[in-house]
py3Dmol code that shows the C-alpha trace and the ligand (Angstrom):
import py3Dmol

protein = """\
ATOM      1  CA  MET A   1      19.327   2.503   8.767  1.00  0.00           C
ATOM      2  CA  LYS A   2      21.072   3.154   5.527  1.00  0.00           C
ATOM      3  CA  GLN A   3      19.879   5.099   2.526  1.00  0.00           C
ATOM      4  CA  ILE A   4      20.698   3.484  -0.790  1.00  0.00           C
ATOM      5  CA  GLN A   5      20.644   4.907  -4.260  1.00  0.00           C
ATOM      6  CA  ILE A   6      20.150   3.009  -7.479  1.00  0.00           C
ATOM      7  CA  PRO A   7      22.241   4.562 -10.263  1.00  0.00           C
ATOM      8  CA  GLY A   8      20.001   6.549 -12.598  1.00  0.00           C
ATOM      9  CA  LYS A   9      16.962   6.441 -10.280  1.00  0.00           C
ATOM     10  CA  ASN A  10      16.260   9.327  -7.979  1.00  0.00           C
ATOM     11  CA  PHE A  11      13.736   7.971  -5.462  1.00  0.00           C
ATOM     12  CA  PRO A  12      14.866   7.594  -1.831  1.00  0.00           C
ATOM     13  CA  ILE A  13      15.192   4.035  -0.510  1.00  0.00           C
ATOM     14  CA  PHE A  14      15.686   3.552   3.231  1.00  0.00           C
ATOM     15  CA  VAL A  15      16.800   0.146   4.462  1.00  0.00           C
ATOM     16  CA  TYR A  16      16.370  -0.888   8.118  1.00  0.00           C
ATOM     17  CA  ASP A  17      17.626  -3.891  10.045  1.00  0.00           C
ATOM     18  CA  THR A  18      14.154  -4.778  11.260  1.00  0.00           C
ATOM     19  CA  TYR A  19      10.503  -4.478  10.309  1.00  0.00           C
ATOM     20  CA  GLU A  20       9.844  -2.527  13.526  1.00  0.00           C
ATOM     21  CA  GLU A  21      12.424   0.111  12.623  1.00  0.00           C
ATOM     22  CA  ALA A  22      11.043   0.448   9.094  1.00  0.00           C
ATOM     23  CA  SER A  23       7.507   0.809  10.495  1.00  0.00           C
ATOM     24  CA  LEU A  24       8.539   3.470  13.022  1.00  0.00           C
ATOM     25  CA  ALA A  25      10.362   5.456  10.352  1.00  0.00           C
ATOM     26  CA  ALA A  26       7.324   5.257   8.062  1.00  0.00           C
ATOM     27  CA  ALA A  27       5.155   6.443  10.972  1.00  0.00           C
ATOM     28  CA  GLU A  28       7.432   9.458  11.542  1.00  0.00           C
ATOM     29  CA  PHE A  29       7.109  10.285   7.856  1.00  0.00           C
ATOM     30  CA  VAL A  30       3.294   9.979   7.836  1.00  0.00           C
ATOM     31  CA  ALA A  31       2.930  11.900  11.123  1.00  0.00           C
ATOM     32  CA  ALA A  32       5.085  14.775   9.853  1.00  0.00           C
ATOM     33  CA  GLU A  33       2.862  15.064   6.765  1.00  0.00           C
ATOM     34  CA  ILE A  34      -0.404  14.983   8.753  1.00  0.00           C
ATOM     35  CA  LYS A  35       0.916  17.704  11.083  1.00  0.00           C
ATOM     36  CA  LYS A  36       1.337  20.025   8.094  1.00  0.00           C
ATOM     37  CA  LYS A  37      -2.315  19.734   6.991  1.00  0.00           C
ATOM     38  CA  PRO A  38      -5.112  18.932   9.478  1.00  0.00           C
ATOM     39  CA  ASP A  39      -7.628  17.978   6.723  1.00  0.00           C
ATOM     40  CA  PHE A  40      -5.150  15.482   5.294  1.00  0.00           C
ATOM     41  CA  LEU A  41      -6.290  12.965   2.641  1.00  0.00           C
ATOM     42  CA  LEU A  42      -4.635   9.692   3.598  1.00  0.00           C
ATOM     43  CA  GLY A  43      -4.587   6.646   1.328  1.00  0.00           C
ATOM     44  CA  LEU A  44      -4.334   3.379   3.238  1.00  0.00           C
ATOM     45  CA  ALA A  45      -3.426  -0.247   2.616  1.00  0.00           C
ATOM     46  CA  THR A  46      -4.340  -3.457   4.427  1.00  0.00           C
ATOM     47  CA  GLY A  47      -2.366  -6.692   4.926  1.00  0.00           C
ATOM     48  CA  SER A  48       0.388  -7.489   7.411  1.00  0.00           C
ATOM     49  CA  THR A  49       2.857  -4.868   6.215  1.00  0.00           C
ATOM     50  CA  PRO A  50       1.242  -1.645   7.494  1.00  0.00           C
ATOM     51  CA  VAL A  51       0.276  -3.066  10.902  1.00  0.00           C
ATOM     52  CA  GLY A  52       3.482  -1.771  12.533  1.00  0.00           C
ATOM     53  CA  LEU A  53       2.936   1.653  10.984  1.00  0.00           C
ATOM     54  CA  TYR A  54      -0.669   1.712  12.210  1.00  0.00           C
ATOM     55  CA  ARG A  55       0.424   0.678  15.718  1.00  0.00           C
ATOM     56  CA  ALA A  56       2.846   3.597  15.814  1.00  0.00           C
ATOM     57  CA  LEU A  57       0.231   6.040  14.471  1.00  0.00           C
ATOM     58  CA  ILE A  58      -2.230   4.914  17.177  1.00  0.00           C
ATOM     59  CA  GLU A  59       0.443   5.567  19.792  1.00  0.00           C
ATOM     60  CA  LYS A  60       1.122   9.040  18.398  1.00  0.00           C
ATOM     61  CA  ASN A  61      -2.578   9.846  18.313  1.00  0.00           C
ATOM     62  CA  LYS A  62      -3.002   8.725  21.933  1.00  0.00           C
ATOM     63  CA  LYS A  63      -0.058  10.911  22.978  1.00  0.00           C
ATOM     64  CA  GLY A  64      -1.688  13.870  21.204  1.00  0.00           C
ATOM     65  CA  GLU A  65       1.115  14.127  18.639  1.00  0.00           C
ATOM     66  CA  ILE A  66      -1.225  13.726  15.665  1.00  0.00           C
ATOM     67  CA  ASP A  67      -4.898  14.503  15.237  1.00  0.00           C
ATOM     68  CA  PHE A  68      -7.172  12.581  12.872  1.00  0.00           C
ATOM     69  CA  SER A  69     -10.323  14.610  13.569  1.00  0.00           C
ATOM     70  CA  GLU A  70     -10.265  16.303  10.154  1.00  0.00           C
ATOM     71  CA  VAL A  71      -8.377  13.575   8.279  1.00  0.00           C
ATOM     72  CA  LYS A  72     -10.153  11.658   5.486  1.00  0.00           C
ATOM     73  CA  THR A  73      -8.993   8.157   4.594  1.00  0.00           C
ATOM     74  CA  TYR A  74      -9.226   6.283   1.287  1.00  0.00           C
ATOM     75  CA  ASN A  75      -8.450   2.575   1.279  1.00  0.00           C
ATOM     76  CA  LEU A  76      -6.897   0.905  -1.722  1.00  0.00           C
ATOM     77  CA  ASP A  77      -9.135  -2.102  -1.979  1.00  0.00           C
ATOM     78  CA  GLU A  78     -11.723  -4.508  -0.625  1.00  0.00           C
ATOM     79  CA  TYR A  79     -12.495  -8.124  -1.402  1.00  0.00           C
ATOM     80  CA  TYR A  80     -15.557  -8.807  -3.535  1.00  0.00           C
ATOM     81  CA  PRO A  81     -18.002 -10.121  -2.645  1.00  0.00           C
ATOM     82  CA  ILE A  82     -17.675  -9.757   1.108  1.00  0.00           C
ATOM     83  CA  SER A  83     -19.856  -8.224   3.766  1.00  0.00           C
ATOM     84  CA  PRO A  84     -18.193  -5.201   5.390  1.00  0.00           C
ATOM     85  CA  ARG A  85     -19.173  -6.832   8.698  1.00  0.00           C
ATOM     86  CA  ASN A  86     -17.312 -10.061   7.876  1.00  0.00           C
ATOM     87  CA  GLU A  87     -14.244 -10.165  10.119  1.00  0.00           C
ATOM     88  CA  GLN A  88     -12.023 -10.873   7.099  1.00  0.00           C
ATOM     89  CA  SER A  89     -13.194  -7.788   5.214  1.00  0.00           C
ATOM     90  CA  PHE A  90     -10.648  -5.045   4.788  1.00  0.00           C
ATOM     91  CA  LEU A  91     -13.027  -2.646   6.538  1.00  0.00           C
ATOM     92  CA  SER A  92     -12.998  -4.918   9.625  1.00  0.00           C
ATOM     93  CA  PHE A  93      -9.221  -5.149   9.350  1.00  0.00           C
ATOM     94  CA  MET A  94      -8.889  -1.363   9.266  1.00  0.00           C
ATOM     95  CA  LYS A  95     -11.220  -0.949  12.252  1.00  0.00           C
ATOM     96  CA  GLU A  96      -9.305  -3.483  14.282  1.00  0.00           C
ATOM     97  CA  ASN A  97      -5.843  -2.211  13.366  1.00  0.00           C
ATOM     98  CA  LEU A  98      -6.397   1.539  13.153  1.00  0.00           C
ATOM     99  CA  PHE A  99      -9.811   3.178  12.902  1.00  0.00           C
ATOM    100  CA  ASP A 100     -11.225   2.010  16.267  1.00  0.00           C
ATOM    101  CA  HIS A 101      -8.182   3.347  18.121  1.00  0.00           C
ATOM    102  CA  ILE A 102      -7.837   6.883  16.739  1.00  0.00           C
ATOM    103  CA  ASN A 103     -10.036   9.996  16.638  1.00  0.00           C
ATOM    104  CA  LEU A 104     -11.009   9.520  12.981  1.00  0.00           C
ATOM    105  CA  LYS A 105     -14.651  10.236  12.176  1.00  0.00           C
ATOM    106  CA  PRO A 106     -16.462   7.195  10.709  1.00  0.00           C
ATOM    107  CA  GLU A 107     -17.946   9.417   7.986  1.00  0.00           C
ATOM    108  CA  ASN A 108     -14.402  10.287   6.848  1.00  0.00           C
ATOM    109  CA  VAL A 109     -13.578   6.652   6.018  1.00  0.00           C
ATOM    110  CA  HIS A 110     -13.734   5.668   2.330  1.00  0.00           C
ATOM    111  CA  ILE A 111     -13.379   2.092   1.112  1.00  0.00           C
ATOM    112  CA  PRO A 112     -15.048   0.212  -1.759  1.00  0.00           C
ATOM    113  CA  CYS A 113     -18.160  -1.640  -0.608  1.00  0.00           C
ATOM    114  CA  GLY A 114     -17.701  -5.403  -0.879  1.00  0.00           C
ATOM    115  CA  GLU A 115     -21.422  -6.090  -0.855  1.00  0.00           C
ATOM    116  CA  ALA A 116     -22.527  -3.586  -3.496  1.00  0.00           C
ATOM    117  CA  PRO A 117     -24.973  -5.375  -5.824  1.00  0.00           C
ATOM    118  CA  ASP A 118     -23.038  -4.390  -8.959  1.00  0.00           C
ATOM    119  CA  PRO A 119     -19.226  -4.368  -8.557  1.00  0.00           C
ATOM    120  CA  ASN A 120     -18.673  -2.375 -11.743  1.00  0.00           C
ATOM    121  CA  LEU A 121     -21.030   0.372 -10.591  1.00  0.00           C
ATOM    122  CA  GLU A 122     -19.342   0.372  -7.188  1.00  0.00           C
ATOM    123  CA  ALA A 123     -15.956   0.719  -8.916  1.00  0.00           C
ATOM    124  CA  GLU A 124     -17.300   3.687 -10.916  1.00  0.00           C
ATOM    125  CA  HIS A 125     -18.719   5.247  -7.761  1.00  0.00           C
ATOM    126  CA  TYR A 126     -15.392   4.899  -5.883  1.00  0.00           C
ATOM    127  CA  GLU A 127     -13.465   6.290  -8.837  1.00  0.00           C
ATOM    128  CA  LYS A 128     -15.761   9.345  -8.907  1.00  0.00           C
ATOM    129  CA  GLU A 129     -14.969   9.977  -5.231  1.00  0.00           C
ATOM    130  CA  LEU A 130     -11.252   9.638  -5.957  1.00  0.00           C
ATOM    131  CA  LEU A 131     -11.417  11.936  -8.970  1.00  0.00           C
ATOM    132  CA  ALA A 132     -13.358  14.512  -6.963  1.00  0.00           C
ATOM    133  CA  ILE A 133     -10.515  14.856  -4.453  1.00  0.00           C
ATOM    134  CA  GLY A 134      -7.930  15.022  -7.247  1.00  0.00           C
ATOM    135  CA  GLY A 135      -5.482  12.695  -5.485  1.00  0.00           C
ATOM    136  CA  VAL A 136      -4.745  11.847  -1.862  1.00  0.00           C
ATOM    137  CA  ASP A 137      -1.999  13.762  -0.063  1.00  0.00           C
ATOM    138  CA  LEU A 138      -0.160  10.550   0.799  1.00  0.00           C
ATOM    139  CA  GLN A 139      -0.752   6.971  -0.288  1.00  0.00           C
ATOM    140  CA  VAL A 140       0.554   4.148   1.919  1.00  0.00           C
ATOM    141  CA  LEU A 141       1.398   1.034  -0.101  1.00  0.00           C
ATOM    142  CA  GLY A 142       2.512  -2.508   0.568  1.00  0.00           C
ATOM    143  CA  ILE A 143       3.558  -4.833  -2.242  1.00  0.00           C
ATOM    144  CA  GLY A 144       2.429  -8.334  -3.140  1.00  0.00           C
ATOM    145  CA  SER A 145       4.990 -11.066  -3.709  1.00  0.00           C
ATOM    146  CA  ASP A 146       3.898 -10.814  -7.363  1.00  0.00           C
ATOM    147  CA  GLY A 147       4.517  -7.049  -7.399  1.00  0.00           C
ATOM    148  CA  HIS A 148       0.897  -5.976  -7.042  1.00  0.00           C
ATOM    149  CA  ILE A 149       0.010  -2.639  -5.431  1.00  0.00           C
ATOM    150  CA  GLY A 150      -3.534  -2.339  -4.220  1.00  0.00           C
ATOM    151  CA  PHE A 151      -4.852  -5.440  -5.975  1.00  0.00           C
ATOM    152  CA  ASN A 152      -3.481  -4.428  -9.367  1.00  0.00           C
ATOM    153  CA  GLU A 153      -2.245  -7.849 -10.352  1.00  0.00           C
ATOM    154  CA  PRO A 154       0.420  -8.641 -13.004  1.00  0.00           C
ATOM    155  CA  ASP A 155      -1.140  -7.939 -16.377  1.00  0.00           C
ATOM    156  CA  ASP A 156      -0.220  -6.804 -19.862  1.00  0.00           C
ATOM    157  CA  ALA A 157      -1.426  -3.262 -19.112  1.00  0.00           C
ATOM    158  CA  PHE A 158      -1.688  -0.782 -16.254  1.00  0.00           C
ATOM    159  CA  ILE A 159      -5.399  -0.319 -15.534  1.00  0.00           C
ATOM    160  CA  LEU A 160      -6.030   3.273 -14.486  1.00  0.00           C
ATOM    161  CA  PRO A 161      -9.508   3.468 -12.883  1.00  0.00           C
ATOM    162  CA  THR A 162     -10.914   1.574  -9.913  1.00  0.00           C
ATOM    163  CA  HIS A 163     -11.958  -1.870 -11.158  1.00  0.00           C
ATOM    164  CA  LEU A 164     -12.991  -5.381 -10.300  1.00  0.00           C
ATOM    165  CA  VAL A 165     -10.031  -7.726 -10.425  1.00  0.00           C
ATOM    166  CA  THR A 166      -9.614 -11.490 -10.384  1.00  0.00           C
ATOM    167  CA  LEU A 167      -7.033 -12.330  -7.747  1.00  0.00           C
ATOM    168  CA  THR A 168      -4.105 -14.454  -8.896  1.00  0.00           C
ATOM    169  CA  GLU A 169      -3.463 -17.916  -7.512  1.00  0.00           C
ATOM    170  CA  GLN A 170      -0.349 -16.444  -5.841  1.00  0.00           C
ATOM    171  CA  THR A 171      -2.327 -13.706  -4.050  1.00  0.00           C
ATOM    172  CA  ILE A 172      -5.019 -16.163  -2.956  1.00  0.00           C
ATOM    173  CA  SER A 173      -2.313 -18.442  -1.486  1.00  0.00           C
ATOM    174  CA  ASP A 174      -0.505 -15.485   0.147  1.00  0.00           C
ATOM    175  CA  ASN A 175      -3.724 -14.228   1.763  1.00  0.00           C
ATOM    176  CA  ALA A 176      -5.079 -17.639   2.819  1.00  0.00           C
ATOM    177  CA  ARG A 177      -3.375 -17.034   6.189  1.00  0.00           C
ATOM    178  CA  PHE A 178      -6.101 -14.516   7.069  1.00  0.00           C
ATOM    179  CA  PHE A 179      -8.937 -17.005   6.333  1.00  0.00           C
ATOM    180  CA  PRO A 180      -9.999 -20.351   7.826  1.00  0.00           C
ATOM    181  CA  SER A 181      -8.764 -22.016   4.613  1.00  0.00           C
ATOM    182  CA  LYS A 182      -7.592 -21.164   1.113  1.00  0.00           C
ATOM    183  CA  LYS A 183     -11.000 -21.919  -0.392  1.00  0.00           C
ATOM    184  CA  ASP A 184     -12.526 -19.168   1.797  1.00  0.00           C
ATOM    185  CA  VAL A 185     -10.408 -16.438   0.184  1.00  0.00           C
ATOM    186  CA  PRO A 186     -12.615 -14.416  -2.189  1.00  0.00           C
ATOM    187  CA  THR A 187     -11.514 -14.793  -5.801  1.00  0.00           C
ATOM    188  CA  HIS A 188     -12.163 -11.133  -6.645  1.00  0.00           C
ATOM    189  CA  ALA A 189     -11.564  -7.669  -5.263  1.00  0.00           C
ATOM    190  CA  LEU A 190     -12.368  -4.056  -6.009  1.00  0.00           C
ATOM    191  CA  THR A 191      -9.169  -2.082  -6.258  1.00  0.00           C
ATOM    192  CA  MET A 192      -8.087   1.476  -6.824  1.00  0.00           C
ATOM    193  CA  GLY A 193      -6.387   1.472 -10.197  1.00  0.00           C
ATOM    194  CA  ILE A 194      -2.927   2.718 -11.025  1.00  0.00           C
ATOM    195  CA  GLY A 195      -4.422   6.124 -11.960  1.00  0.00           C
ATOM    196  CA  ALA A 196      -5.433   7.106  -8.418  1.00  0.00           C
ATOM    197  CA  ILE A 197      -2.173   5.761  -6.983  1.00  0.00           C
ATOM    198  CA  MET A 198      -0.184   7.885  -9.442  1.00  0.00           C
ATOM    199  CA  ARG A 199      -2.353  10.943  -8.652  1.00  0.00           C
ATOM    200  CA  ALA A 200      -1.307  10.745  -4.969  1.00  0.00           C
ATOM    201  CA  LYS A 201       0.878  13.740  -4.107  1.00  0.00           C
ATOM    202  CA  LYS A 202       3.245  11.431  -2.237  1.00  0.00           C
ATOM    203  CA  CYS A 203       3.530   7.655  -1.941  1.00  0.00           C
ATOM    204  CA  ILE A 204       5.362   5.523   0.551  1.00  0.00           C
ATOM    205  CA  LEU A 205       5.875   1.825  -0.019  1.00  0.00           C
ATOM    206  CA  ILE A 206       6.779  -0.412   2.902  1.00  0.00           C
ATOM    207  CA  ALA A 207       8.079  -3.950   2.382  1.00  0.00           C
ATOM    208  CA  ASN A 208       9.521  -6.532   4.709  1.00  0.00           C
ATOM    209  CA  GLY A 209      10.586 -10.154   4.451  1.00  0.00           C
ATOM    210  CA  LYS A 210      12.505 -12.283   1.957  1.00  0.00           C
ATOM    211  CA  ASN A 211       9.308 -13.169   0.100  1.00  0.00           C
ATOM    212  CA  LYS A 212       9.168  -9.553  -1.140  1.00  0.00           C
ATOM    213  CA  ALA A 213      12.823  -9.335  -2.274  1.00  0.00           C
ATOM    214  CA  ARG A 214      12.212 -10.375  -5.887  1.00  0.00           C
ATOM    215  CA  ALA A 215       9.153  -8.138  -6.340  1.00  0.00           C
ATOM    216  CA  ILE A 216      11.120  -5.211  -4.876  1.00  0.00           C
ATOM    217  CA  ARG A 217      14.098  -5.819  -7.167  1.00  0.00           C
ATOM    218  CA  GLU A 218      11.844  -5.983 -10.236  1.00  0.00           C
ATOM    219  CA  ALA A 219       9.870  -2.920  -9.157  1.00  0.00           C
ATOM    220  CA  LEU A 220      12.835  -0.679  -8.399  1.00  0.00           C
ATOM    221  CA  LEU A 221      15.595  -1.893 -10.706  1.00  0.00           C
ATOM    222  CA  GLU A 222      14.015  -3.155 -13.875  1.00  0.00           C
ATOM    223  CA  ASN A 223      12.286  -1.236 -16.625  1.00  0.00           C
ATOM    224  CA  PRO A 224       8.688  -0.461 -15.585  1.00  0.00           C
ATOM    225  CA  SER A 225       6.338  -3.142 -16.864  1.00  0.00           C
ATOM    226  CA  PRO A 226       2.761  -4.154 -16.000  1.00  0.00           C
ATOM    227  CA  ALA A 227       4.127  -7.614 -15.187  1.00  0.00           C
ATOM    228  CA  ASN A 228       5.242  -5.945 -11.943  1.00  0.00           C
ATOM    229  CA  GLN A 229       2.650  -3.246 -11.279  1.00  0.00           C
ATOM    230  CA  ALA A 230       4.699  -1.574  -8.513  1.00  0.00           C
ATOM    231  CA  SER A 231       7.353  -0.743 -11.117  1.00  0.00           C
ATOM    232  CA  ILE A 232       5.120   2.139 -12.314  1.00  0.00           C
ATOM    233  CA  LEU A 233       6.178   3.942  -9.120  1.00  0.00           C
ATOM    234  CA  GLN A 234       9.516   4.671 -10.814  1.00  0.00           C
ATOM    235  CA  PHE A 235       7.510   7.334 -12.666  1.00  0.00           C
ATOM    236  CA  HIS A 236       5.857   8.752  -9.533  1.00  0.00           C
ATOM    237  CA  ARG A 237       6.818  12.325  -8.689  1.00  0.00           C
ATOM    238  CA  ASP A 238       7.403  11.689  -4.954  1.00  0.00           C
ATOM    239  CA  VAL A 239       7.790   8.117  -3.750  1.00  0.00           C
ATOM    240  CA  THR A 240       9.833   6.858  -0.793  1.00  0.00           C
ATOM    241  CA  PHE A 241      10.615   3.218  -0.026  1.00  0.00           C
ATOM    242  CA  PHE A 242      10.890   1.878   3.534  1.00  0.00           C
ATOM    243  CA  LEU A 243      12.370  -1.621   3.379  1.00  0.00           C
ATOM    244  CA  ASP A 244      13.708  -4.059   5.876  1.00  0.00           C
ATOM    245  CA  HIS A 245      17.002  -5.753   5.096  1.00  0.00           C
ATOM    246  CA  ASP A 246      15.327  -8.934   3.821  1.00  0.00           C
ATOM    247  CA  ALA A 247      13.036  -7.146   1.373  1.00  0.00           C
ATOM    248  CA  ALA A 248      15.999  -5.084   0.126  1.00  0.00           C
ATOM    249  CA  SER A 249      18.328  -8.106  -0.098  1.00  0.00           C
ATOM    250  CA  GLU A 250      18.230  -8.593  -3.899  1.00  0.00           C
ATOM    251  CA  ILE A 251      18.786  -4.875  -4.496  1.00  0.00           C
ATOM    252  CA  LEU A 252      21.642  -4.824  -2.004  1.00  0.00           C
ATOM    253  CA  SER A 253      23.360  -7.727  -3.739  1.00  0.00           C
ATOM    254  CA  PHE A 254      22.853  -6.054  -7.117  1.00  0.00           C
ATOM    255  CA  LEU A 255      24.451  -2.851  -5.798  1.00  0.00           C
ATOM    256  CA  GLN A 256      27.352  -4.799  -4.253  1.00  0.00           C
ATOM    257  CA  ASP A 257      27.957  -6.635  -7.521  1.00  0.00           C
ATOM    258  CA  ALA A 258      27.814  -3.306  -9.378  1.00  0.00           C
ATOM    259  CA  VAL A 259      30.523  -1.888  -7.089  1.00  0.00           C
ATOM    260  CA  ALA A 260      32.627  -5.067  -7.224  1.00  0.00           C
ATOM    261  CA  ASP A 261      32.352  -5.228 -11.000  1.00  0.00           C
ATOM    262  CA  PRO A 262      32.311  -1.639 -12.334  1.00  0.00           C
ATOM    263  CA  VAL A 263      31.813  -1.347 -16.090  1.00  0.00           C
TER     264      VAL A 263
END
"""
ligand_1 = """\
16
F6R
C -3.936 -4.447 0.428
C -2.943 -4.124 -0.574
C -1.980 -5.142 -1.046
C -0.987 -5.528 0.050
C -0.088 -6.644 -0.440
C 0.904 -7.082 0.606
O -4.705 -3.316 0.717
O -2.916 -3.028 -1.011
O -1.269 -4.632 -2.149
O -0.231 -4.404 0.408
O -0.865 -7.741 -0.803
O 0.229 -7.725 1.629
P 0.987 -8.101 2.984
O 1.319 -6.801 3.630
O -0.041 -8.867 3.784
O 2.174 -8.889 2.615
"""
view = py3Dmol.view(width=600, height=400)
view.addModel(protein, "pdb")
view.setStyle({"model": 0}, {"cartoon": {"style": "trace"}})
view.addModel(ligand_1, "xyz")
view.setStyle({"model": 1}, {"stick": {}})
view.zoomTo()
view.show()
């Protein structure tokens, strides 16, 4: 592992040789936070990225190192429309990859409902729940290859509340791997907005693979812009990045060039 620092930016960035190492380090970080506060409010993400983290958290829970009995979870997003019982729903994903294997109470799980009759009302309802808690203690984030966090897609503004979003062509293609075919990927989703993500007391963002390198460079190095929604994290009060070498590659070459060519 090496810790890197971008001149002028004060958020910690940890770079690991492998995805497994990055996931284990993220799990140590999350576990240490949960140990400090039994009724922890934990914001969660879906997708391939957090699977290694979830595997490690399951292990720690089974060994008795962390207890989820009083923890409440808040997921970032859910496809719309989708039945929560559909095996491609994010709720099913969370059950399979985390919830069914830890001592978390089902009533402590929060996730937008993909089959609510009115998505805008469901978004309002989820936002009210998020406002009532005043911000999760820790939000786990992945990043889309287009820089999205949650399903906040590239836009000309940062949308603050939970909202219904039209998924980009890029996101639909990226996520087609979870569905029988690309045409089965829902075109919409309900997502936590940037407001709730920024209200989180801490955030961690995990990224692995070359296909994330550009989004990570834009998010961490360039001036924050809604064209890369993750770039707003530069303004977060407590964000830590766990990257594998591939995801960090464009930042690493920027830093090398900066050293080789000091101004
Ligand atoms: C999903 C979510 C998304 C994913 C992103 C990366 O809850 O929040 O922002 O983190 O699409 O997905 P993977 O990890 O599958 O590359």
